[in-house]
N, C-alpha and C positions, 0 to 999 in steps of 0.2 A: 707754870705760873699762870693764874687765871687773869682774864681781862676784866678790869673794873667796869661796872655798869653804872649808867646814869640813873639815879633815883632822885628826881627833883623834889626839893623841899620848898614849900611856900614861905616867903618872907615878906615883910614890909607891906607895901600898898600896891597891889599884889606883886609878888615876884617869885622867882625860882633861883635857887643858888646851889652850888655844889663845890666842894673842895676836891681837886683832882691832883693826881701825881704830876710832877714836872717832867713829863715825857711827851715826845712828839704826838703820840696817839691821843693825847688829851684834847687836841684840837677837834677831833671827830666827836668826842664826848661833849664838848662845849657846843658844837653845832647841833647835836641831838637835843641838848637842853633848850636851845633857842627854838627848835622845831616844836618841841612839846609845849613850851610856853605860848608861842604865837598861835598855834592851833587851838589851844585851850581858850585863848582870848578872842578867837574869831578873827585873827589878823594873819591868816595863813598867806595872804598875798605879800606880806613883808618877810616871809620866812627866808627866801633865798638871800636877800640883802643882809638880814640879821645874822644868818648863819655864816656868811662870808666875813662880816665884820668881827664877830666873836671868834671865828677861826683865826683871823689875822692877829687879833689881840692875844689870843692864847698862844699862838706860835711865837710871838715876840716875847711873851712872858717866859715860855719854856726856854727860849734861847738866852735870855738875859737875867732871869731871876737868880736868887742866891740860895734858896732853900729847896726842899724836896717837894713842895706843893704850890699850887696856885689856886685862887678862889675865883670862880666864874659866877656871874649873876646876870639874870635877865629880868628887868623890871618894867612894869607899865606905869610910867610916871604921870601920864595924862591919858584921857580916853583914846587918843590916836597917836600917842608917842611912846616909843619903846626905847629903853636904854640897856645896852649890853655893856658889861664891864668885866675886867680881869684885874684882880689884886695880886700883888706879889711882894716879896720882902726885900726887893732892891730899891734903893733910894735914887737910882739913876733914872731920870725922866727921859721919855722918848724924844729923840731929835730927828725930825724929818730931814732927809737929805736926798739929793738927786741920785738916781741909780744910773749906772753906766749901762750901755747896751748889752754887755756880757755879764753883768752883775745881777745875781738873783737877790742879793741883799739890798735893802733900802727901798723896796717897792711897796711894802705893806702900809706904811703911814700915808704916802700919797694916795693910795687906793682908799684907805679909810677916810681921808679928808674929802675925796671926790664923791664917795658914796653916802657918807653920813650927813645928816642935817647939821649936826654939831658934834664935836669930839674934844677931848682934853684929857689931862692927867691931874689928879689931885694927890698932893703929898700927904703922907700920914707919918705919924711917929715911927711906925714899924716898917714903912715902905711906901708904896704908891698904889693908886687905883687908876687904870687907864680905861676910858669909857668912850662910847659912841652912841649917838641917838639917831633914830629914824622916826620920821613923822609920816602918818598916813595922809595921802593926798586925796581930798574929797572932790 
């Protein structure tokens, strides 16, 4: 079985988006999409943080979504602001919770909240979009 490749498609004002299989390895493809977008926009200094954010969002969607695919996006919503998001077909909204010292679960959302300028989840008729934003510090 061949590994899917990331072929970014421009969307919106400007953005990159990709529909990926709901598999753990899709987090790496989502990171690659973020790297491509931020490098293209001259925001490579935000790449590590954006890649971590989209990876966590993708991992959560892979774990909790209900269909066989997730949709990842990287958008430049303002000159120095980037939004990464992952859409899935589950209506269950993310619920931050405290992780125990031996528990790997529950650490993603607190990490997202600490790293992102802003984050949230938007309900849709078909599921939800969970997003996080980074702002360039000048």
